[in-house]
Every structure is written in C-alpha cells, then in structure tokens.
DRENTIGU-747518 format. One line per 2 residues: number of its first residue (from 0); for each residue x, y, z of N, C-alpha, C, O. Coordinates in steps of 0.2 Angstrom, whole numbers. Each point is the difference from the previous one (the first is absolute). Layout:
NUM> X/Y/Z/X/Y/Z/X/Y/Z/X/Y/Z; ... .
This chain:
0> -90/115/91/-2/-5/-4/0/0/-7/3/-4/-4; -4/10/1/0/2/-7/8/-1/-2/1/-2/-6 .
2> 3/5/10/7/-1/-1/3/-7/-1/4/-2/-4; -7/-2/9/2/-7/0/-2/-4/-7/3/-3/-3 .
4> -9/5/1/-3/-3/-6/4/3/-6/1/-4/-4; 1/10/4/4/3/-6/6/-4/0/3/-1/-5 .
6> 1/0/11/6/-3/0/0/-7/-2/4/-3/-4; -10/-1/6/-1/-7/-3/0/0/-7/3/-4/-4 .
8> -8/9/1/0/0/-7/6/1/-4/2/-2/-5; 2/7/8/7/2/-3/4/-6/0/4/-2/-5 .
10> -4/-2/11/5/-6/1/-2/-5/-5/4/-3/-4; -11/1/4/-2/-5/-5/1/2/-7/1/-4/-5 .
12> -2/10/3/1/3/-6/7/-1/-3/1/-2/-6; 4/3/11/7/-1/-2/1/-7/-2/4/-2/-4 .
14> -7/-3/9/1/-7/-2/-3/-2/-6/3/-4/-4; -9/7/2/-3/-1/-6/4/2/-6/1/-4/-5 .
16> 3/10/5/4/2/-5/6/-5/-1/2/-1/-5; 1/-1/11/5/-5/-1/-2/-7/-3/4/-2/-4 .
18> -10/0/5/-2/-6/-2/-2/0/-8/-1/-5/-3; 0/11/1/-3/1/-7/5/-2/-5/-2/0/-6 .
20> 8/-1/7/5/-2/-5/0/-7/-1/4/-2/-5; -8/-2/8/0/-7/-2/-7/-2/-2/-5/2/3 .
22> 5/-6/-8/-7/-3/-3/1/-7/0/4/-3/-2; -10/0/5/0/-8/1/-4/-3/-6/-5/3/-2 .
24> 7/-9/0/-4/-3/-5/0/-8/2/3/-2/5; -8/-1/-7/-2/-7/1/-2/-3/-6/-2/3/-5 .
26> 2/-10/5/-2/-4/-6/-3/-7/3/4/-3/5; -9/1/-7/-3/-6/1/1/-4/-6/-3/1/-6 .
28> 7/-6/6/3/-4/-6/-4/-7/0/2/-4/4; -6/3/-9/-3/-7/-1/-2/-1/-7/3/4/-4 .
30> -6/-9/3/-2/-2/-7/-5/4/-4/-1/-1/-6; -2/5/10/-6/4/-3/2/5/-6/-3/0/-5 .
32> 9/3/6/2/4/-6/6/-3/-4/3/4/-4; -1/-10/5/4/-4/-4/-2/0/-7/-6/1/-1 .
34> 10/-1/-4/-2/0/-7/2/-7/-3/6/-2/-1; -11/-2/0/-7/1/1/-1/-2/8/4/-3/3 .
36> -10/6/-1/-2/-1/7/0/-8/1/-2/-4/-4; 3/2/11/0/-7/1/-2/-1/7/-1/5/4 .
38> -1/-11/-2/-2/-2/7/5/-2/5/-2/-4/4; 8/5/-5/5/-2/4/-1/2/8/-3/5/1 .
40> 5/-9/3/-1/2/7/6/4/3/0/2/6; 5/-1/-10/6/3/2/-2/8/1/-3/2/-5 .
42> 6/1/10/-1/7/1/7/3/2/4/-4/2; -4/11/-2/6/3/3/-2/7/2/-6/2/-2 .
44> 10/1/6/-2/7/2/6/5/-1/6/-2/1; -7/8/-4/5/5/-1/-1/6/4/-5/2/1 .
46> 11/0/2/0/7/4/6/4/-2/5/-3/-1; -6/9/-1/5/4/-2/-1/7/3/-5/2/2 .
48> 11/2/-2/0/7/2/4/4/-5/5/-3/-3; -7/9/1/3/4/-5/2/7/4/-5/3/2 .
50> 11/-1/-2/2/6/3/-2/5/-6/4/0/-5; -8/5/6/-3/4/-5/6/5/-2/-1/4/-5 .
52> 5/-3/10/6/5/-2/5/-3/-4/2/3/-5; 1/-9/7/5/-3/-3/-2/-5/-5/4/-2/-4 .
54> -10/0/4/-3/-5/-5/3/-7/1/0/-4/-4; 2/3/11/3/-6/1/-6/-5/2/-4/1/5 .
56> 4/-7/-8/-5/-5/1/3/-6/4/5/-2/-2; -9/0/7/3/-6/3/-6/-4/2/-6/3/1 .
58> 7/-10/0/-6/-4/2/1/-7/-3/5/-2/-2; -11/-1/1/1/-7/-3/-7/-4/0/-5/3/2 .
60> 6/-9/-5/-6/-4/0/2/-6/4/5/-4/-1; -10/2/6/1/-6/4/-4/-5/-3/-6/0/-1 .
62> 9/-6/0/-3/-6/-4/0/-6/5/6/-3/1; -11/1/1/0/-7/4/1/-5/-5/-2/1/-6 .
64> 4/-7/7/1/-6/-4/4/2/-7/-3/0/-5; 9/3/6/4/3/-5/4/-5/-4/4/2/-5 .
66> -4/-8/7/5/-5/-3/1/0/-8/5/-1/-2; -11/2/-1/0/0/-8/0/7/-3/-1/0/-6 .
68> 2/5/10/1/7/-3/6/1/-3/5/-1/2; -5/2/-9/6/2/-4/1/7/0/6/2/-1 .
70> -10/2/1/1/8/0/-6/4/2/-6/-3/0; 7/8/3/-5/5/2/2/7/-4/5/2/1 .
72> -9/0/-5/1/5/-5/-5/6/1/-6/-1/0; 9/7/-1/-5/6/0/-1/2/-7/5/1/-4 .
74> -11/0/2/-2/2/-7/-4/7/1/-3/1/4; 4/3/-10/-3/6/-1/-6/-2/-5/2/-2/-6 .
76> -8/2/8/-6/-2/-5/-5/6/1/-2/2/5; -1/0/-11/-5/5/0/-7/-3/2/-4/4/2 .
78> 3/-10/-2/-6/-3/3/1/-7/2/5/-3/0; -10/0/4/0/-6/2/0/-6/-5/2/-5/1 .
80> -4/7/-7/0/-5/-6/7/0/-4/0/-4/-4; 5/7/6/6/0/-3/6/-2/5/0/3/5 .
82> 4/-7/-7/6/-2/4/5/6/1/2/1/5; -1/3/-11/4/6/1/7/-1/-1/2/-5/-3 .
84> 2/10/5/7/0/-1/4/-2/6/-2/3/5; 6/-8/-5/4/-1/6/4/5/2/4/3/-4 .
86> -4/-1/11/4/6/2/6/-3/4/6/2/-1; -7/-7/5/6/-3/4/-2/-6/4/-6/-1/1 .
88> 10/-3/0/-1/-6/4/2/1/8/4/4/1; -8/-7/3/1/1/7/6/-5/2/1/-5/-3 .
90> 2/7/9/6/-4/2/-3/-5/5/-4/2/5; 6/-9/-5/-2/-4/5/3/2/6/6/1/1 .
92> -10/-1/4/2/2/7/0/-6/5/0/-5/-2; -2/7/8/0/-4/6/-5/-5/-1/-6/1/-3 .
94> 7/-7/6/-5/-5/1/-2/-1/7/4/0/5; -11/0/-4/-3/-2/6/-2/-7/0/-4/-2/-4 .
96> 7/-2/9/-1/-7/0/-7/-1/4/-1/4/4; -2/-9/-6/-6/-2/3/1/-2/8/4/-4/1 .
98> -8/7/3/0/-1/7/-5/-5/2/-6/2/0; 8/-8/2/-5/-5/2/-4/2/6/-6/-2/1 .
100> 9/6/4/-3/1/6/-5/6/-1/-6/-1/3; 7/6/-7/-5/5/0/-4/-1/-7/-6/4/0 .
102> 8/-8/-4/-4/-1/-6/1/5/-6/-3/0/-5; 8/5/7/2/4/-6/3/-4/-6/4/-4/1 .
104> -7/6/-6/1/-4/-6/7/1/-4/2/-4/-4; 1/9/6/7/2/-3/-1/3/-7/-6/0/-3 .
106> 11/1/-1/0/2/-7/6/4/-1/5/-1/3; -5/5/-9/6/3/-2/-2/8/-2/-5/1/-3 .
108> 10/3/5/-1/7/-2/4/1/-6/6/-1/0; -9/4/-6/4/2/-5/-1/8/0/-5/3/0 .
110> 11/0/1/0/7/1/3/5/-5/4/-3/-5; -5/9/6/3/5/-5/2/6/4/-4/2/4 .
112> 10/1/-6/2/7/2/3/3/-6/5/-2/-2; -8/7/0/3/4/-6/-3/7/0/-6/1/2 .
114> 10/3/-5/-3/7/-1/-3/0/-7/2/-2/-5; -8/5/5/-5/0/-6/2/7/-4/2/5/3 .
116> -4/-5/-9/0/6/-4/-6/4/1/-5/-4/3; 4/10/-5/-6/4/2/-6/-4/-4/-6/0/2 .
118> 7/-2/-8/-5/-4/-4/-2/-6/3/-6/-2/0; 11/-2/3/-2/-6/3/-4/1/6/-5/-3/2 .
120> 7/8/2/-4/2/6/-7/2/-1/-5/-2/3; 4/6/-9/-6/2/-2/-5/-6/-2/-6/0/2 .
122> 9/-5/-6/-4/-6/-2/-2/-4/6/-5/-3/0; 10/2/5/-1/-3/6/-6/3/4/-5/-4/2 .
124> 5/10/-1/-6/4/3/-6/0/-4/-6/0/3; 6/-1/-9/-6/0/-4/-3/-8/0/-5/-1/-4 .
126> 8/-3/7/-2/-7/0/1/-4/-6/-3/-5/-2; 9/6/-2/1/-3/-6/6/-6/1/3/-2/-5 .
128> -1/1/11/5/-5/2/-4/-6/2/-4/0/4; 7/-6/-6/-3/-7/2/6/-4/2/5/-1/-4 .
130> -6/-3/10/5/-5/2/-3/-6/-3/-5/-2/1; 10/-2/-4/-2/-7/-3/5/-5/2/6/1/0 .
132> -9/-7/2/4/-5/3/0/-6/-5/-5/-2/-2; 11/0/0/1/-5/-5/2/-6/3/4/0/5 .
134> -7/-6/-7/1/-6/4/2/-5/-6/6/-1/-1; -11/-3/-1/1/-5/-5/-1/2/-7/-4/5/-1 .
136> 6/-9/-4/-2/1/-7/-7/0/-2/-2/2/-5; -2/-5/10/-7/0/-1/-3/7/0/-6/1/-3 .
138> 9/4/6/-2/7/0/5/5/-3/4/3/4; -3/-3/-11/5/4/-3/0/7/2/5/4/-1 .
140> -11/-1/2/-1/7/2/0/1/8/-2/6/2; 4/-11/2/-1/1/7/-6/-4/3/-5/0/-3 .
142> 6/-3/8/-5/-4/4/-5/5/3/-6/-1/0; 9/6/4/-4/5/4/3/7/-2/6/1/-2 .
144> -11/4/3/2/6/-2/-4/5/4/-6/-2/2; 8/8/0/-3/5/4/2/7/-2/6/1/-1 .
146> -11/3/2/1/7/-2/3/4/7/-2/-2/5; 7/6/-6/3/4/5/-5/6/1/0/4/-5 .
148> -3/-3/11/-4/6/1/2/3/6/3/-3/5; -4/10/-4/2/4/5/-5/-2/6/-6/-2/-1 .
150> 9/3/7/-4/-1/6/-2/6/3/4/5/1; -10/-3/-1/-3/6/3/0/0/7/-4/-3/4 .
152> 8/7/-1/1/1/7/-3/6/3/0/6/-4; -4/-6/9/-3/6/3/6/6/2/5/-2/2 .
154> -7/8/-3/5/5/2/0/1/8/-5/-3/3; 10/6/-1/0/1/8/-5/4/2/-3/-1/5 .
156> 1/6/-9/-6/4/2/-6/-4/1/-4/2/4; 3/-6/-9/-7/-4/0/0/-4/6/-5/-1/4 .
158> 11/-2/-2/0/-4/6/-1/4/7/-3/-3/4; 6/9/-4/-1/4/6/-7/2/0/-3/0/6 .
160> 0/2/-11/-7/2/0/-5/-6/2/-4/0/4; 6/-6/-6/-4/-6/2/1/-1/7/-5/-2/3 .
162> 11/2/0/1/-1/7/-4/5/4/-3/-1/5; 4/8/-7/-4/5/4/-7/-1/-1/-4/1/6 .
164> 1/-3/-11/-7/-1/-1/-2/-6/5/-5/0/3; 9/-5/-3/-2/-6/4/0/2/7/-4/-2/4 .
166> 9/6/-2/1/2/7/-6/5/2/-3/-1/6; 0/5/-10/-6/4/1/-6/-5/1/-4/2/4 .
168> 4/-7/-9/-6/-4/1/0/-4/6/-6/-2/3; 11/0/-1/1/-4/6/0/4/7/-1/-3/5 .
170> 1/9/-6/-1/5/6/7/0/4/0/2/6; 5/-3/-9/7/0/3/3/7/1/4/1/4 .
172> -6/3/-9/2/7/1/-5/4/3/-6/0/-2; 7/4/8/-5/4/3/-2/5/-4/4/4/-3 .
174> -10/-2/3/-3/5/-4/1/7/4/-1/0/6; 3/5/-10/1/6/3/-6/4/1/-4/0/-5 .
176> 3/4/10/-6/4/1/1/7/-1/-5/4/1 .
C-alpha cells in the first residue's frame, strides 16, 4: 500500500513539474477601470498563457458586440489611475456569429502571440499590464479596460491531499488495523 502511494505521489509530482512551465492570466474588462471610469454596459474577457521558459505569450480578449471596436491595445501602467505606455495592439481574430437556436451572442476574439522580453514578463506577472478596448471618439482613453492578473491554480499535491482527505471522510478507504 505504501509503495502504491509513493508511486502515485511520484507520478503526480512529475506531472506537476511539467505543468509548472505555464502561467495562466485573466482579465475582466469593463468600464470600472476605464479612464475616466464609465457606466458602459460593454464587457470583455481576456485569457492568456505565458510559457515561463520561452516567455511566449498567447491568448486574447473576447468582445461581444464588437462592431464599433477600433482597437484593442495592451498598456503597461504602474497603477489603475494611469493609462500608461502602449505595448502592442491585438490582432483581430475569428468572429463567432450569433446562434439564434442556442442564444449564444457571438462576438470577436482579438488575439496575441508574441515572445516577451524578461522585463515585459516581469511587469505582466506583477500586474502592471492592462487591456484597453477602444471604440468611439467619445472614449479617447478607451471605453473599457481591465488588469491582467495571474490565475492561481492549486498544485497537484494539494489536489491529491484533498482527494485523499475526502476519501477518508467518506469511509471509502478501509482503515488498517
């Protein structure tokens, strides 16, 4: 039994080491952090991954109701109160058409794939990157904006321990005498 447990920990530990090379990020993009803040109903969602070895960043910002979007730009800003310095524009990507049967609203993905410098990767991980969506001249600093933040994922060991604890609590593992 102890050998089986040791092998399981070794197996999942190896998987954990393989997964450690990727860092996930997300962004909730809305009018809250736009400069100045506004009450727009437009929103967007950003999802990104960074390979911590090669510093290759990929991902994008999905925007429903995208017809008047003129640009999606990533900014480096030291605080929420500053627009910051433009780093790059996202590339307009695929369009999801509204599905009348399922009610899926459709939208457009603005994506990015590029290798970062060590300084850019450091700023990204420190939360100093902001995605900004530009639409009409009514919003010269962008209609919506969101901070890129890391997604904290549980380690494999934490998940194994949680599963073992749950099995012990439910009595699924026979107790040895």
